[in-house]
C-alpha positions in Angstrom: 15.6 6.7 13.4 16.1 3.2 14.2 17.1 0.8 11.9 15.9 -2.9 11.6 17.4 -5.1 14.1 19.9 -7.7 12.3 19.8 -10.8 13.9 22.2 -13.6 12.9 20.5 -16.8 13.7 18.0 -17.9 15.7 18.7 -18.8 18.9 16.8 -21.7 21.0 15.7 -18.8 22.9 14.3 -16.8 20.4 12.1 -19.8 18.9 8.6 -20.5 20.9 8.5 -24.3 21.4 5.7 -24.2 23.4 2.8 -24.8 21.2 2.7 -28.5 20.0 5.9 -28.7 18.6 5.9 -25.7 16.4 8.5 -23.0 16.3 6.1 -20.1 15.6 2.3 -19.6 15.0 2.7 -17.9 12.1 5.7 -16.7 9.8 5.5 -13.8 8.0 7.9 -13.8 4.5 8.8 -10.3 3.9 9.6 -7.4 6.1 7.8 -4.1 4.0 4.8 -1.8 5.3 2.6 -4.6 4.8 4.5 -7.4 6.5 5.6 -4.6 9.2 1.9 -3.8 9.5 1.0 -7.7 10.4 3.3 -8.4 12.8 2.6 -5.0 14.6 -1.3 -5.4 14.2 -0.5 -9.1 16.3 0.9 -7.8 18.7 -1.4 -8.9 21.7 -2.7 -11.4 19.3 -1.2 -14.2 22.1 0.4 -15.8 18.6 4.2 -16.1 18.3 5.6 -14.3 14.8 8.6 -14.6 13.3 8.7 -12.4 10.5 11.5 -12.8 8.1 12.8 -10.3 5.6 16.2 -10.8 2.9 17.1 -7.2 2.2 18.8 -4.5 5.1 17.6 -1.8 2.7 14.6 -1.9 0.4 14.9 -0.4 -2.7 11.7 1.6 -1.6 13.7 3.7 0.9 16.8 3.7 -2.1 14.1 5.6 -4.2 12.8 7.7 -1.6 9.1 6.1 -2.8 6.3 7.7 -1.6 2.4 6.9 -0.9 -1.1 8.4 -0.2 -2.2 7.0 3.0 -5.9 6.9 2.9 -8.6 7.6 6.2 -8.6 3.7 6.5 -5.0 3.1 6.7 -4.5 5.7 9.3 -7.7 4.3 11.7 -5.9 1.0 11.0 -2.4 2.7 12.3 -3.8 4.3 15.2 -5.8 0.9 16.2 -2.6 -0.9 16.4 -0.8 2.5 17.9 1.8 3.2 16.1 0.2 6.5 14.2 1.2 8.6 17.0 5.0 7.7 15.8 4.4 8.3 11.8 1.9 11.3 11.8 5.1 13.9 12.3 7.1 12.8 9.4 4.0 12.9 7.2 1.9 15.4 5.4 -1.5 15.9 5.6 -3.7 16.8 2.5 -7.2 19.0 3.1 -8.4 19.0 -0.6 -8.1 16.9 -3.6 -8.4 18.8 -6.9 -9.8 16.2 -9.9 -9.7 17.2 -13.4 -9.6 16.4 -17.3 -6.8 17.9 -18.7 -7.4 21.9 -19.3 -11.6 21.3 -18.8 -12.1 24.2 -16.5 -15.2 22.1 -14.6 -12.7 21.3 -11.6 -13.9 18.7 -9.1 -13.1 19.5 -5.5 -13.5 17.4 -2.6 -13.3 18.8 0.7 -13.2 17.7 4.5 -16.4 19.2 4.8 -17.7 16.7 2.3 -17.2 13.7 4.5 -16.8 15.5 8.2 -13.6 15.2 8.7 -9.8 17.9 9.9 -8.2 16.0 7.1 -8.9 13.7 3.6 -5.5 12.3 3.7 -2.0 12.0 3.9 1.2 11.5 1.9 3.9 9.6 3.4 7.4 8.6 2.1 8.7 4.8 2.5 10.8 5.4 5.4 8.6 7.9 7.2 6.0 4.7 7.3 9.0 1.4 7.2 11.1 3.2 10.5 8.2 3.4 12.7 6.7 0.1 12.4 10.1 -1.5 12.4 10.6 0.3 15.5 7.3 -0.9 16.9 7.9 -4.5 16.2 11.3 -4.6 17.5 8.8 -3.7 20.6 6.5 -6.7 20.4 7.4 -9.3 22.7 5.8 -11.8 20.7 7.9 -11.1 17.3 11.0 -12.4 15.9 12.6 -10.1 13.5 15.2 -12.1 10.9 17.2 -9.6 8.6 18.6 -10.4 7.0 17.8 -14.0 5.8 15.9 -16.0 3.0 13.4 -18.4 2.5 14.6 -21.0 0.7 11.8 -23.8 0.2 8.6 -24.7 1.9 6.6 -28.1 2.5 3.0 -27.8 3.3 2.0 -30.5 5.4 -1.2 -31.4 7.0 -0.8 -30.2 10.4 2.4 -27.2 9.6 4.3 -25.7 6.9 8.0 -26.5 7.1 10.0 -23.4 5.6 13.7 -24.1 5.2 15.4 -20.5 5.7 19.3 -19.3 5.3 20.7 -17.0 7.6 24.5 -16.3 7.3 25.0 -19.1 4.7 23.4 -21.5 7.1 19.9 -23.4 6.6 17.5 -24.0 9.5 14.1 -24.9 9.4 11.0 -23.6 11.2 7.9 -25.9 11.9 4.9 -22.9 11.3 1.0 -23.5 11.4 0.5 -20.7 8.9 3.1 -18.8 6.6 2.1 -15.1 4.9 3.2 -14.0 1.7 4.0 -10.3 2.3 6.9 -10.0 -0.5 5.9 -8.3 -3.2 4.8 -8.4 -7.0 6.8 -11.0 -7.6 6.1 -12.9 -4.7 8.3 -16.4 -4.6 6.5 -18.0 -2.3 3.1 -17.4 -4.4 4.8 -18.6 -7.7 6.4 -22.0 -5.7 3.1 -22.9 -4.3 1.8 -22.5 -8.2 -1.0 -19.8 -7.3 -1.5 -18.2 -10.7 -2.4 -14.8 -11.4 -4.3 -12.8 -14.3 -3.8 -9.5 -15.5 -2.0 -7.3 -17.9 1.1 -4.5 -17.7 -0.4 -1.5 -19.4 0.8 0.9 -22.1 1.9 3.4 -19.8 5.0 3.8 -17.2 4.5 5.6 -14.2 7.8 8.9 -13.9 8.0 9.4 -10.5 10.2 12.2 -8.7 10.4 15.2 -6.2 9.9 19.0 -6.7 9.9 21.9 -4.6 6.9 24.7 -6.3 7.9 28.0 -5.2 4.9 28.9 -3.5 2.8 26.5 -0.8 0.9 23.3 -1.9 -1.6 24.2 0.9 -2.5 20.6 1.7 -4.0 20.1 -1.6 -3.4 17.0 -3.7 -4.3 16.9 -7.5 -5.1 14.2 -10.3 -5.3 15.5 -13.7 -6.3 13.4 -16.2 -4.7 13.7 -19.6 -5.0 11.9 -22.8 -1.3 9.9 -22.2 -2.5 9.0 -18.6 -3.3 10.4 -15.1 -0.9 12.7 -13.4 -1.0 13.3 -9.6 1.0 16.2 -7.6 1.4 14.9 -3.7 1.8 17.1 -0.7 4.7 16.3 1.7 6.6 18.1 4.0 9.0 20.7 3.5 7.0 22.4 1.6 7.9 19.2 -1.6 5.7 17.2 -4.0 5.7 13.9 -5.2 4.6 13.4 -9.0 3.6 10.8 -10.7 3.3 10.9 -14.0 1.7 8.5 -16.0 2.4 8.1 -19.8 3.0 5.8 -22.8 6.0 3.7 -22.8 8.1 5.5 -25.5 7.2 8.8 -24.1 7.9 7.9 -20.5 11.3 7.1 -21.6 12.0 9.9 -23.6 10.8 12.3 -20.5 13.4 10.6 -18.4 15.6 11.1 -21.1 15.4 14.6 -20.7 18.1 17.1 -18.9 17.0 19.0 -15.7 15.9 21.9 -17.8 13.9 20.5 -20.5 12.1 17.5 -18.0 11.0 21.1 -16.0 9.6 22.6 -19.2 7.5 19.8 -19.7 6.7 19.1 -16.0 5.5 22.8 -15.9 3.2 22.2 -18.4 0.9 19.5 -16.5 1.7 20.5 -13.4 0.1 24.4 -14.6 1.3 27.6 -12.7 -0.5 27.2 -8.7 2.2 26.9 -7.3 4.9 28.6 -9.3 8.1 27.6 -10.5 9.6 24.0 -9.5 12.7 23.1 -8.7 13.6 19.2 -9.1 14.9 17.2 -6.1 17.0 14.3 -6.9 16.7 12.0 -9.6 13.6 10.8 -11.4 12.7 6.8 -11.5 10.4 4.9 -13.9 8.6 1.6 -13.8 6.2 0.0 -15.7 2.3 0.0 -14.5 0.4 -3.8 -14.2 -2.9 -4.8 -12.7 -3.0 -7.8 -11.2 -5.1 -10.1 -9.0 -4.1 -13.7 -8.0 -6.4 -16.5 -8.7 -6.8 -17.6 -4.8 -5.6 -15.6 -1.5 -5.6 -18.9 0.3 -4.2 -22.3 0.6 -3.8 -24.5 3.3 -1.0 -23.3 5.5 -1.0 -19.9 3.3 -2.1 -16.6 3.0 -1.2 -14.0 0.8 -1.2 -9.8 1.7 -0.5 -6.6 -0.2 1.4 -6.6 -3.6 2.2 -10.5 -3.0 -1.7 -11.0 -3.8 -2.4 -8.1 -6.1 -1.5 -4.8 -8.1 -3.2 -1.7 -9.5 -2.9 1.4 -11.5 -1.3 3.7 -9.3 -4.1 6.7 -10.0 -5.9 7.4 -6.9 -3.1 5.9 -4.6 -4.5 2.8 -4.0 -1.7 0.1 -3.9 -0.2 0.4 -0.5 -3.2 1.1 1.1 -5.3 -2.2 -0.4 -2.2 -3.8 1.5 -2.9 -2.6 4.9 -6.5 -3.5 3.9 -5.8 -6.7 3.3 -3.3 -7.3 7.2 -6.0 -5.5 9.0 -8.2 -8.3 7.9 -6.0 -11.1 7.9 -4.8 -9.9 11.6 -8.7 -9.7 12.8 -9.6 -13.6 11.1 -6.9 -15.3 12.5 -6.9 -13.6 15.7 -10.9 -14.6 16.2 -10.2 -18.3 15.0 -7.1 -18.7 17.8 -9.6 -17.6 20.2 -12.0 -20.1 19.9 -9.3 -22.8 19.1 -9.4 -23.1 15.6 -6.8 -23.8 13.6 -5.6 -20.9 12.2 -4.0 -22.1 9.2 -6.7 -24.1 8.0 -8.5 -23.3 4.4 -11.5 -23.0 6.4 -10.3 -20.2 8.4 -8.2 -18.5 5.7 -11.0 -18.3 3.3 -12.8 -16.2 5.2 -9.6 -14.0 4.8 -9.7 -14.5 1.2 -13.6 -14.2 0.8 -13.4 -10.7 2.7 -10.4 -9.0 0.6 -10.7 -10.7 -2.8 -14.2 -9.1 -3.8 -13.4 -5.5 -1.8 -9.6 -5.6 -4.4 -11.1 -6.5 -6.8 -13.9 -3.6 -7.2 -11.3 -1.0 -6.7 -8.6 -2.9 -9.1 -11.4 -2.4 -11.8 -12.5 1.1 -10.7 -8.9 2.0 -11.2 -8.6 0.3 -14.5 -11.4 2.1 -15.4 -10.4 5.5 -14.6 -7.5 4.7 -16.3 -9.4 3.7 -19.6 -11.7 6.4 -19.5 -9.6 9.2 -19.3 -6.1 8.3 -21.1 -7.6 8.8 -24.6 -8.7 11.4 -27.3 -12.2 9.1 -28.6 -14.8 11.9 -28.8 -17.5 10.3 -26.8 -15.7 9.0 -24.3 -14.2 12.7 -23.5 -17.9 13.7 -23.2 -18.6 11.1 -21.2 -16.5 11.9 -18.8 -16.6 15.7 -19.0 -20.3 15.1 -18.4 -19.6 13.0 -16.0 -17.2 15.2 -13.9 -20.0 17.9 -14.2 -22.7 15.8 -12.3 -20.4 14.9 -9.6 -19.4 18.4 -8.3 -23.0 19.2 -8.5 -24.0 15.9 -6.8 -23.2 15.8 -3.3 -24.3 12.2 -2.8 -22.7 11.0 -5.9 -19.6 12.8 -4.9 -19.7 11.8 -0.9 -19.5 8.0 -2.3 -16.7 8.4 -4.6 -14.7 10.4 -1.9 -15.6 7.6 0.8 -14.9 4.4 -1.9 -11.5 6.1 -2.9 -10.0 6.6 0.9 -11.4 2.7 1.5 -15.0 3.8 3.7 -17.0 1.8 1.5 -16.2 -1.4 2.4 -16.0 -3.9 5.7 -14.1 -1.9 8.2 -11.9 -4.3 10.4 -12.2 -4.0 13.8 -8.6 -2.8 14.7 -10.1 0.6 13.1 -13.2 0.9 14.7 -12.1 1.0 17.9 -10.7 4.9 17.1 -11.7 7.9 15.0 -9.6 10.9 13.1 -13.7 11.5 12.3 -14.0 13.3 16.0 -10.8 15.4 15.1 -13.3 18.0 13.1 -15.4 19.0 15.7 -12.1 19.8 18.1 
């Protein structure tokens, strides 16, 4: 798999100086999936792009992070032109089973509900990262700078001056727009004094890989236990990724168990539908939080992905919200560029903020509601949620609405995703 190109300095040949003294039209800070997707989406935009990444190998790769990739995200990747490189390395799921602990009434979502061949996909971090890195290296308008660190930013009326450290040397880049794709602890967001709202949950997430005795049959499971949601995601090689939410102390105690004890506890929540389980690799734990930035845009600055928001992992929304962010931002700034507008002006960037902030708030609220509704023993809520599952399974319109909301098909669709359709595959 091709790795990111390592550039030790920005030479005059690499810097675009054709545009009124600007070195680049925009600078993206953060070479993770969100940053790479934005750079890739701007391939044919006519804009010069600098992508700055501090780390050669991300923590997500080291931990073997994995994600649900929803239908709209797949359409965006297809529109960019990188989907054919991603698809062979990931797993498809064609059925989702939603249940409340051991309650027998299970809601099953299937491809027939929305007329598609697949419902979604599951990808390990590197299965998305490496094809995007390779794609960006073949974009003539993108310079990929790694390792490099942004030291300071100076927002001016007509530009943003970005001081970058490369190989212990400082260089200043002048750009029309700075995009922060540098994660939930975004230094760019903090330096711009953009406030955030939200909270840390009483829960932590345990993530691990397992290999079941029986085939996963392209099925994803979301099981709601009183301690928190428990997800099983299918992966290539008949492996599964488990995302196990529990109160902090319980999660820490589970991680402290030896492998045999951990598998015993895991099997109780996993169920016996796939037979005996084998634990693969290490387990990791992280705290769960909800966060929404007060603003997604300032003059010369836009936030995308985890730099703008975080949500509970239930439903696998986090990565997908970030991919929708960058598709929306790419569309907004390309359309502005085509009519001669300043892509870094607050007037232009507000269009992106209005589009994505409201849509993200709906999903953040929905995931928070799901977690709070199901993560308790309160009898009235238990009765309400089980009645809700009963109605969802028997009312097709409610079931389809919920499914489309969760896979990104109820909001505004970026133009890059409208050109292509994975839906056609269902009839082929």
